[in-house]
N, C-alpha and C positions, 0 to 999 in steps of 0.2 A: 476643633478649631483648625482651619486651613493654616498650614505652616507659614504661608506668606502673610497671614494676618496676625500671627503670634508676635507680641511685643518682644523686642530684644532684651529690654530691661524693665522690670517693675520697681519703681522707686517708692519705698514706704517711708512716709514722712510723719514724724511725731511733732504736732503743731501746738502743744500745750503752752499757752501764754508766750507765744513766739514773736509777737509784735515788738519792735517795728521791723525785724529782719525777715518776716515770713514772706512778704511780697518779693523781696530779692531772691529768697530761696526758691520759690516757685518759678520765677522768671528764669533763674539759672538752670533749672531742670528742663523747662520747656525749650530753652535755647539748644538743648542737646539734639533736638529733632531736626535742626536746620540742615544737617548733612545727610538726611535720609534715615537716621536711626529711628527705630520704632520704640517709643517710650510710653509707658503708662504710669500715672501718679496715683497712689492711694494715700490720702492724707487723713490723719485722725486727730480730732480735738478731744482733750480729756478734761472738760469742765473749765475751759479758759474764762478768765474774767476781763480780758483786755481787748476783746473784739476779734480774736483769732478765728473763732467759729464763723462769724459773719464774712470775714475775708475769704475763708476757704469756700464758703457757699457761693460767693461771687465768682471766684475762679472756676469752680465746677460748672456754673451756669454759662460762663463765657467760653470755656474750653471743654465741652462735654466729651469730646472724642479723646481727650488726654487725661482729664482730672476727675477723680471720684473722691468724695469726702464722706466721713461718718463722724458722728458725735457719740462718745463713750462716757460712762460715768467717771467722775474724778478718781484718780489713782495716783499712788506714790511714784510709780515707775511706768515707762512706756511698754512694758513687757507684753501685756495683753493686746495693746493696739498693734504691736509689731507681729504678734502671732496671728491675729486676724488678717493682717496684711499678707502674711505668707500664704494663708489658706485661700484668700480671695483673689490673689494676683495670678496672672497668666504668663508672665514673661519667662524667657529662657534663663534669665539671670535676675537676682535680687540685689537691691542696694538700699541700705538703711541710712536715713539722713535726718538730722535734727532740723526743726523748722527755723532755727537761727543760723544754720550753716548754708554754704553755697557750693555748687559744682562749678569748677573752672570750665571755660569754653573748650569743647572737644573732649572732655574728660571721659564720658561714657563710651564714646566711639573708640578711644584708645584702650580703655579697660576691656571692652568686649573683644576687640581684635586681638589683644594680648591673651585673653582667656581662650579664644578659638584657636589661635596659633599654637599655644603651649598645652592645650587640653587641660587647663588649670581649673581646679575646684574653687579656688579663692585667688583674687588679684588685689594686691594692695596698691593704691595710688598715692603718690606723694601728697603730703598734707602741708598746708601753710596756715599761719595764724592771721586772724583779723583783729584789729583794734588792740594790738599788743598781746594777744593770746599766745602763750608758749606751747609749742608742739614738739613731739619727738622727731628726731632726724636720723638717728643711728641706723634705722632699718632702711633708709633710702640712700645708701651710698652709691649703689649701681643697679642697673636693670638686671633682673634675675629671672630666668625662665623656671627654675625649679629650686626654690629656696629650701634649705634644710631647717625645719622648725627647731630641731634639737641641737643646732650648732650656730645658727645666725641670730640676728637681733629682731627678726620679724615678730617673735612672740612678745616683744615689748610693746607692740601696737595691738591693744585689745579692744579698741573702739570698733563698733560694727559698721562704720562708714567705708565699706569695702564691697567689692563685687563678689557675690556668691552664686555658684551655679545651682539653679533650682533643683535639678535632678539629684545633686549631691545633698542638698538640704533635706529633701524628702526621703532619700535613701537612708540617711542617718537619723531621720526624724529629729532634726535640730529645732529647738524652740527656746524662747527666752523664758527662764523660770519666773513665773508670775507670783510665786510665794516668797521671793527674796525682796527684802526691803531696800537693798541697794546692791550694786555689783552684778545685776542681771545681764547686762550687755557684755561684761567681762567674761562671765561664765559661758555665754553663747559663743563668743568668738574664740575662747580658749578651747572649747570642745570642737569647734570647727577646725581649728589648726590641728588638733590631735587626730582627727578622723580623716583629714584631707589627704588625697594621694599626691596632689601637686599644688604648690603655692607659688605664684609669680609676683614679682615686684616691678612696678613702673616708677623709676626714680628720677627720670629726666624731664618729667612734665608734672606740674602741679595739677592735681585732680580735685582735691577737696580744700575748701577754705573754711576753717573752724572759727566761729565767733567766740568772744570771750565767755567763759563759763560762768553761769549765774545759778546759785543754789535754787532748786525748785523749778527751774525752767529747762536748762539743758545740762544739768550737772548732778543728776541723782546719784551717780556712782561716786561723787566726791564728798557728799555730805554724810550725815548720820552721826549718832552718838558714839562714844567710845565703845560701848557694848556692841552696837551694830557693826562697827568697823571690825572688831575682833571676831564677831560671828561670821561675817562674810570672808574674812581672812582664813578662818578655819575651814569654811566650806570650799573655798577655792583650792587650798592646799590639798585637802582630802580628795577633791574632784580629780586633780592631776595624779596624785599618788595611787589612786585606785585604778587608773587606766594606763599608767606608764611604768614599766618594770624598773627596779632600782638599777642605777648605773649612771654614766656620764650624761645621757640624754635627759633623764629625770632631774638630775642635779641642775642642768641648764635651764629647764623651764621653771622648776621650783625656785631657782635663784631670783627670777623675776618677781614672784609673789612674796618671797622673803624680803627682797629689797624694797618693793613699793608698798604692798598692803601691810606686811608685818612691820616694816620700817616706819610707816606712818602711824600705825596703831600704837607703837611704843615710842612715838616722838612727841610732837607738840600736843595732840589731843590727850595723851597720857599725862603729860606734865600739867596741863591745865585742869585736870580732873580733881575735884576736891573730895571725892568719895574714896577714902583709904581702902575700904573693902573691895571696891571695884578695881582699884589700881592693883591690889594684890591678886585678884582673880585674873586680870589681864596678864600679869607677869607669870602666873602659874600656868595658864593656858599656853602662853608663848613657850614656856619651858617644855611643856609636853610635846608641842609641835617640833621643837628643836631636837629633843631626844629621839623622836620617832623618825624624822626625815632628814635632819641636817647631817651631812657628811663632810669630811675634809675637802672634797672636791667642790661642794656647794659653798662652803665658807670661802674658798679661794676666789670665787666669782663675785663675792659681795664687795661693795665699796667700803673704804675705810672712812670713819671709824665704826660704821654700822657692824662690821664683822666683830669688832671688840665688844660692842654693846650686846649683841646676841650671844656671844660666848659667855659674857658675864651672867646673862640670864640663864643660859644652859647650865652653868655651874651653880645656879641658885644664889648668886651674889646680887640680890635685888637692890640693896642699898648702894652698892658700887655702880650698878647700872643706872640708878637714879642720878648719881654724880656725873656719869659720862653723858647722860641725856642733857643735863643742865650745861655741861661743858660745850656740847654741840650747839644747842639752841642759843646760848649766849655768845657763840662765835668766838670762843677763846682760841688762841693760837698754840699749836703744839710744836715743840722743838723738832728740828730735822736732824737726823743722825745718819752718817754714811759709814758703813762698816763692811768689810769683806766684799765689796762690789755690790752691796745692797743699800737701799735707802729706806729708813724707817721714820715714821712719825711717832714721837713719844707722847701719845695720848695718855690720859690718866691710867695708872697701874701697869705701865710699860715695865717689864722685867721686875715686877713686884713678886718676890718669892712667896708671899702669903696668899697671892691670888692665883698665879700660875697660868696666865693667858699666854699662849705660844707667840714667839716673836713674829712668825709669818703673818699673823693677823694684823700686825702693825706695818707690814712691808708694803711700800707704795711704789716699788721700782717699776712695776708693769704699767703704772699710770704716767710715768715720765714721758714727755713729748719732746721730740727733737725738732727744733725750728731751723730751717735751712733755706738758703737762696743761692742760686748760681748767678754770678755777675759777669763772668767772662769765660769764653771757650774759644781759643785762638790757636792756630797752627804756626809753628816756626820750623820749617822743614818737616822732619818726622816727629817733632816734639809737640805734644798737646799740652797747652797751658790752661789750667782750670783755676778759677778763683771764685770765692763766695763767702758766705757766712754759715756757721753751723754751731749749735749749742743746745743744751737742755734748757727748756723754758723755765723749769723750776730750780735750776742749779746755777751757781756762778761760773765764770770762765777765767778764774784766777790762774789756773794751771791747765790749759786745754791740751788734749791729746787727740788730734784729728788725723784720720787717714783716708785716702781715696782707695777704694777697693775695686778691682776688676774681677768678675767671676764669669767663667764660661758657662753658658746656659745649659749645654748638654752634659758635659763631663763634671761640672762643679769645680774645675780647677780655679785656683784663686791666687791673685797677686795683690800685694798691699804696697802703697806708695806713701812716703812721708809727706807731710805738708809743713809749710812755714806759717806760723801764726803772726798776726800783726794787729794793730789797733782797730777797734770796731768803729763803724760809722757813727758820727755824733748823734744822729736821730735814734739809733739803736740804743746807745748808752743812756740817752735822756729818758727813754720810755721804759727802761728796765727797772724792775723792783729789786733785783740783786746785782752784784758786781758783774759788769758786762764789758770788761776792758779788752779782751783778746779773742773776740768771737770771729774775726775774719781770718781766712786761710788762703793759701795758694799752693798749687801742686804743679810740677812739671814732669810729664810722663814721656820719656823717649821711647817710642814704640819700636825703634830699631834695636834697642838693647834691653827691652823691658823684661824679657824672660831669660834671665841668666845670660846677659850679653847677646841674646838672639832676639829676632822679632817675635811678636806674639804668634802663637800657632793659629791656624785657621779656625774660625768659629764666630759665634756671637758672644761678645764680652759685655755684660751689663755693668753699668757704673754705679757704685754705691758710695755713700759717705759714712764712715764710721766715726762716731763722736764718743769720746770717753772723758770721764772726770773722776779722779780718785778711785779708779777701778770699776766704775759704773759705765757700761758701754752699750750702745745701741747702733744699729745700722738702718739707713734709709736709702731708698733709690734717689739718685741725684738727677735733677733737671726739670722736674715738674714745676717747681717754684723757681722762677728766673726773672731777670730784668729783660726789658724789651730789646736791649742791645745784643743779647746772646743769640748766635746763629748755630743751628745744629745740622747744617747741611754741608757736605763736601761733594760737589757735583761729580767730579772725575775721580775722586778718591785721592788719598795721600800715599805715595810710595814710601814704604818704611824699611826697605832692604834692597840688597843687590839682586840682580837677575841670577836665577839658579841654573843648574846644568841643563834643565829642560827649556830654558829660555823664558821662564815665568818670573814675574816680580811680585813680591808681597805688597798688598795694598790694603789700606784701611778706609772704610767709609763710616763717618759719624752720622748717626741719625737718631731721631726721637721716636719712642713708641707712641701709641695712641694716648697714653696718660701723660706724655711729655717727658718721660725719663730717657736719659742718654744710654745709647748702646753703640759699641764699636763692632763693626762687621769686618773681620779679617779674612782675606781670600787671596788667591793668586790669579794673575792674568798675563796675557801677552802685553809687552810695553806698547803704549799708545803711540801712533805715528807722530813724529815731530816733538815728542815729549823730551 
């Protein structure tokens, strides 16, 4: 094939019973060609009963230069159809799409340019939900040229609606396992991540719009019996463990499968199962997996109380695990305890000496979120007055202890300034689920005397807010959340000290980073004429 004729992207579409969204799906893919991108569509019907096959044939006849379609025998998963798509396509890149989903305008152009620019084997594009479909967002915080699969959240996105470089897929002989009853696309994408040299993320532009998942149409990986769920969970965990050496990297990716696949298999489907023997078998298999692969590092990454549930299973406490599963599914509330600067949720069997589950598996300190907003940033001479709100979302503000922290970016030098607490805004108190009386604060920082009665030394001083409650403390960068009235610009700078022996005066410029966070730039200059 002449390289100028080779498609940039081959879009492989599984169109089994995809009406009424199939026409919108095809239209969204063909719209990608409007900016000159070369796209081919390979659409497969797997025994549809709703007219999807006829619609595909109409589009193939109307757009023969773009669309090819084929009819395959009915199957439980789209694995075989996608594998045939890989073998019969010709594009430089592959993209797998469900016939109920859509591509956002310009999505493929952005994904291809990102892949070419970063030499990426895989590119994740931001996903949005249609008709109330919930989608993951933690992996789309920022654009990333080279995401670390073993440290970032990209591994939590294992659907195949991503851009894969064809040469990478062929070099690693990646195929969807056609003998899996569910989870085949999870296995394909997981292996792709583990083999890829470079993975990029497009987080600032929606690329894929996922329709609501319906069992038997676009949700094969979500269905299945309890036995099927446990089987695919065991296969996925083994797949990773055989390819990734023990250590923090393996703990990170396995945590995803222990949280989602194993967590689901021992959750609602387990509780609704009436077969006592099958329930015992699931618990026993789960225990074997935990004993083989679960480390303290992996347990630390699991959400609470799933960590407690799996530890009970690992200890062979199946009856206690049943009690905790019922506690979770019935949405019972656990008491919150604050001790030694840590926050614990007293789920069942907390500090029960007969059970022996470690306290750290009940520890939720790392999940606490600091809510903050800057409401004022004004100068009075060399004094910077900052005001705002700051508090732990999950904790009360009965006895707040808030500080403004200046930290020099290069040396790490740190200065802390006390704040004055006062009553919270009425709207904040009205919307709070806990006592929220003293969430507002104010700080006055005299930069002329901030560093031991001397001006701050030259450098970039980042501004932080330290929020503390009963010994529980966290820091956040200050400024990204603010009211419209806050100004972060000092055009000519603020003089914060006298002229020195060299005729230079210390001056401070307040500015915001790209993320909107405040930074003080301290430097020396000749006095301005007429100042």
